[in-house]
Structures are given as C-alpha cells and as structure tokens.
C-alpha positions as CSV (number, residue, x, y, z in Angstrom):
1,M,0.0,0.0,0.0
2,D,1.2,3.5,-0.9
3,R,1.4,5.3,2.4
4,S,2.1,8.6,0.7
5,S,-1.1,8.6,-1.2
6,R,-3.3,11.6,-1.0
7,N,-6.4,9.5,-1.7
8,R,-9.0,9.6,1.0
9,L,-9.4,6.5,3.1
10,T,-13.0,5.1,3.0
11,E,-14.9,2.1,4.2
12,K,-13.6,0.3,1.1
13,D,-10.1,0.3,2.8
14,L,-11.3,-1.3,6.0
15,H,-9.9,-4.7,5.1
16,K,-6.4,-3.2,5.1
17,F,-6.6,-2.5,8.8
18,C,-8.0,-5.7,10.4
19,G,-5.4,-6.0,13.2
20,D,-5.9,-5.5,16.9
21,T,-3.4,-2.7,17.4
22,L,-4.2,0.9,18.3
23,F,-3.1,2.1,14.9
24,D,-5.5,-0.3,13.2
25,A,-8.4,0.9,15.4
26,I,-7.6,4.5,14.6
27,A,-7.3,3.7,10.9
28,R,-10.7,2.0,10.9
29,A,-12.3,5.1,12.5
30,V,-10.6,7.2,9.8
31,C,-12.0,4.9,7.1
32,H,-15.5,5.2,8.5
33,A,-15.2,9.0,8.5
34,G,-14.2,8.9,4.8
35,C,-12.6,12.4,4.7
36,L,-8.8,12.0,5.5
37,P,-6.0,11.4,3.0
38,R,-4.1,8.2,3.7
39,K,-0.8,10.2,3.9
40,E,-2.1,12.3,6.8
41,L,-3.1,9.3,8.8
42,Y,0.5,7.8,8.6
43,E,2.1,11.2,9.2
44,A,0.1,11.9,12.3
45,W,0.7,8.4,13.7
46,E,4.4,8.4,13.1
47,V,4.9,11.9,14.6
48,A,2.6,11.3,17.6
49,R,4.1,8.0,18.7
50,R,7.7,9.4,18.6
51,V,6.7,12.6,20.5
52,R,4.8,10.5,23.1
53,R,7.8,8.2,23.7
54,R,9.7,11.3,24.9
55,F,7.1,13.8,26.3
56,R,4.2,12.8,28.5
57,G,1.3,14.9,29.9
58,G,0.7,18.6,29.2
59,R,-2.0,20.3,27.2
60,I,-1.6,19.3,23.6
61,V,-1.6,22.2,21.2
62,D,-1.8,21.2,17.5
63,L,-1.0,24.2,15.3
64,A,-1.8,24.3,11.6
65,C,-3.9,21.2,12.6
66,G,-6.0,20.5,9.6
67,H,-8.4,17.8,10.7
68,G,-6.8,17.7,14.2
69,L,-5.9,14.0,13.9
70,L,-2.4,14.6,15.5
71,A,-4.0,16.1,18.6
72,K,-6.4,13.2,18.9
73,I,-3.7,10.5,18.6
74,M,-1.6,12.3,21.2
75,L,-4.5,12.1,23.6
76,L,-5.1,8.4,22.8
77,L,-1.4,7.6,23.4
78,D,-1.2,9.3,26.7
79,D,-4.4,9.8,28.6
80,S,-2.7,12.0,31.3
81,S,-3.1,14.9,28.9
82,L,-6.5,16.2,29.9
83,T,-7.2,18.5,26.9
84,A,-6.0,19.5,23.5
85,L,-6.3,22.6,21.4
86,A,-6.4,22.3,17.6
87,V,-5.8,25.5,15.7
88,D,-5.9,26.4,12.0
89,R,-6.9,29.5,10.0
90,C,-9.4,27.3,8.2
91,I,-10.7,24.2,9.9
92,P,-12.1,21.7,7.3
93,K,-15.8,21.1,7.9
94,S,-15.1,17.4,7.7
95,A,-13.0,17.7,10.9
96,A,-16.3,17.3,12.8
97,T,-17.0,14.1,10.9
98,L,-13.6,12.7,11.9
99,T,-14.1,13.7,15.5
100,E,-17.5,12.0,15.7
101,S,-16.0,8.8,14.2
102,L,-13.2,8.7,16.7
103,N,-15.5,9.6,19.6
104,A,-17.7,6.7,18.8
105,V,-14.8,4.3,19.4
106,W,-13.2,6.3,22.3
107,P,-16.0,8.1,24.2
108,R,-13.3,9.5,26.6
109,L,-12.2,11.8,23.8
110,K,-15.5,13.7,23.8
111,N,-15.3,17.4,24.8
112,R,-11.5,17.2,25.4
113,I,-10.4,18.7,22.0
114,Q,-11.2,22.3,21.3
115,F,-11.0,23.5,17.7
116,L,-10.1,27.1,17.2
117,E,-10.2,28.8,13.8
118,T,-7.7,31.7,14.1
119,D,-4.3,33.0,13.2
120,I,-1.5,31.2,15.0
121,N,-0.2,34.6,16.1
122,D,-3.3,35.0,18.3
123,V,-2.8,31.7,20.2
124,V,-1.7,32.0,23.8
125,L,0.7,29.2,24.8
126,H,1.7,28.1,28.3
127,H,4.9,26.6,29.7
128,N,3.2,23.2,30.4
129,D,2.0,22.8,26.8
130,V,3.2,20.2,24.3
131,V,3.1,22.1,21.0
132,V,3.0,19.9,17.9
133,S,2.7,20.6,14.2
134,A,3.0,18.2,11.2
135,H,3.9,20.0,8.0
136,A,3.3,23.7,8.9
137,C,4.2,25.2,5.6
138,G,7.3,27.4,5.2
139,G,7.7,30.2,7.8
140,L,4.8,28.8,9.9
141,T,7.3,26.3,11.3
142,D,9.5,29.1,12.5
143,L,6.6,31.0,14.0
144,I,5.5,27.9,15.9
145,L,9.1,27.4,17.2
146,D,9.3,31.0,18.3
147,K,6.0,31.0,20.1
148,A,6.8,27.8,21.9
149,V,10.2,29.2,23.0
150,E,8.6,32.4,24.2
151,A,6.2,30.4,26.4
152,G,8.9,27.9,27.5
153,A,6.9,25.0,26.1
154,I,7.9,21.6,24.7
155,V,7.6,21.6,20.9
156,A,7.8,19.1,18.0
157,V,7.5,20.0,14.4
158,L,7.8,18.2,11.1
159,P,8.9,21.0,8.7
160,C,7.9,21.2,5.1
161,C,7.8,23.7,2.1
162,H,11.1,25.3,3.1
163,D,11.1,28.9,1.8
164,L,14.8,29.5,1.3
165,K,14.5,33.2,0.3
166,D,16.1,35.3,3.1
167,A,16.1,32.2,5.3
168,D,18.6,31.6,8.1
169,L,20.8,28.7,6.7
170,G,23.5,29.1,9.4
171,G,26.2,29.4,6.7
172,L,25.7,25.7,6.0
173,E,24.5,25.9,2.4
174,G,28.0,25.2,1.2
175,W,27.9,21.7,2.7
176,M,24.3,20.6,2.5
177,D,21.2,21.3,0.5
178,G,19.1,24.3,1.5
179,P,16.2,22.7,3.3
180,L,18.6,20.5,5.4
181,A,20.7,23.6,6.2
182,M,17.5,25.4,7.3
183,D,16.5,22.7,9.6
184,A,20.0,22.4,11.0
185,A,20.0,26.2,11.7
186,R,16.7,25.7,13.5
187,V,18.3,23.2,15.8
188,S,21.2,25.5,16.5
189,R,18.8,28.4,17.3
190,L,16.9,26.2,19.7
191,R,20.0,25.1,21.4
192,S,21.2,28.7,21.8
193,Q,17.8,29.4,23.5
194,R,18.6,26.7,26.1
195,Y,16.5,24.0,24.6
196,R,17.5,20.3,24.6
197,V,16.9,19.1,21.0
198,F,16.1,15.6,19.7
199,T,16.0,14.8,16.0
200,Q,14.4,11.7,14.3
201,L,13.2,10.7,10.9
202,I,9.7,9.3,10.1
203,P,9.6,6.7,7.2
204,K,10.5,8.3,3.9
205,D,7.9,6.3,2.0
206,I,5.3,8.4,3.8
207,T,6.9,11.8,3.0
208,P,10.3,13.0,1.8
209,K,9.9,15.9,4.2
210,N,10.5,13.5,7.1
211,R,12.7,15.3,9.6
212,L,11.1,15.4,13.0
213,L,12.5,18.1,15.3
214,M,11.6,17.8,19.0
215,A,12.8,20.1,21.8
216,E,12.2,20.9,25.5
217,P,13.5,23.6,27.8
218,E,16.6,22.5,29.6
219,L,15.1,23.5,33.0
220,T,12.2,21.0,32.7
221,G,14.6,18.2,33.8
222,R,12.6,15.5,31.9
C-alpha cells in the first residue's frame, strides 16, 4: 500500500486495517469518516508516537492542525493529557466528521479537544503545553518554534515547504542542501535558547519531508 497517497481513506479500505493494534483501530475510524487522505493518517501516527515516547502529559496544542488528527492521537497515546487545542486558520468542515468517528470508538475523547479557527499569532501558549505541528508550511514552522520558546513550552515539528528566500541557513548551504541547512539552523537556534533538542526521521515512504524536530527547555529536567 502506498502510504504517501493523498487519496481519501474510505470504508472500502477497512480490510487493510484488520489488526488489533491501536493504529489499526484509529485507521478504521478514519476509514468510517471517509474524509482524510491516507498520507495524513500515517504522518500523524508516526509523529505522535515518537513525540509521546519522549514527552508525556501537558495540554496538547496542535498548530496548523488541519483535521486535528495529530492532537487526537496524542491524547489516545497518553491519557494523562486532559485537553487538546487544535488551531488552524481554516478548519475543514469534515474535521467534525472525523471527530465523531473517533469519539464513537473512544468516548473518553468527547469534549476534550477544542477546535479554534484563528491565526497562530493569536494563540496563547503556556509553559506546560506540548506544542506539535505536522507540515506547517514554510515560515509557519519558525513561527511555531518562536511561540513555543517564548512560552517555554515543549515543541515538536515536522517541517515542510522550506522557503529559502532570506532564510537563516546558518552558513551551512556550502555543505548541505538548502532545506537541510535550514532545519540544522533551527536546531542551532533552539540550542542557543537553552533548549534540549532531539532529531528523528519518520519513514521516507510516507513523505520525503520526514525530519522530526523535538525540543524541550533544559530546565524541565525531563
């Protein structure tokens, strides 16, 4: 199966997820909703499980959230997070359909995720938040990192659509391609702001933009 496909998962795909794992159960709920591209399911799952292996608890804040699946999976993987905030400038109407499908399987998710349609600049973050974003395009990734640092919050991003014009490449463009230099400069900037940084890759067959950057303030002591 092509995990990078942008085709929507529907009930015709249910037979592909007949296992008894949490991922299979989530995938079946997504299929019943019939509104989510296959690629987004795999991206959200791969990001969420890596972030949750390192960071537990906290309010989940999913920025540039789309359907908000990343926030939902974060709650399912660690029930000690009581609430989640999912923010985008334009929330798809089908996000409600996906929410209903997941709530039918996991009633404990009901009323724990708030969707907010607004500019990310207007979101107020707190030091105990776990801020996540999968493929916030271009400069949105830097905005998310800056806001998380300002609040002293944990942050994890999967950058994409690197806009290299006037970008901070840390002088590394002579050694590596522009997008990689840009992400390396992001790591350096976070470290200079007293953040502990962790880098991983999600499978490349899901997306070539597969560099996951996770960071926490050094004073958290986690």
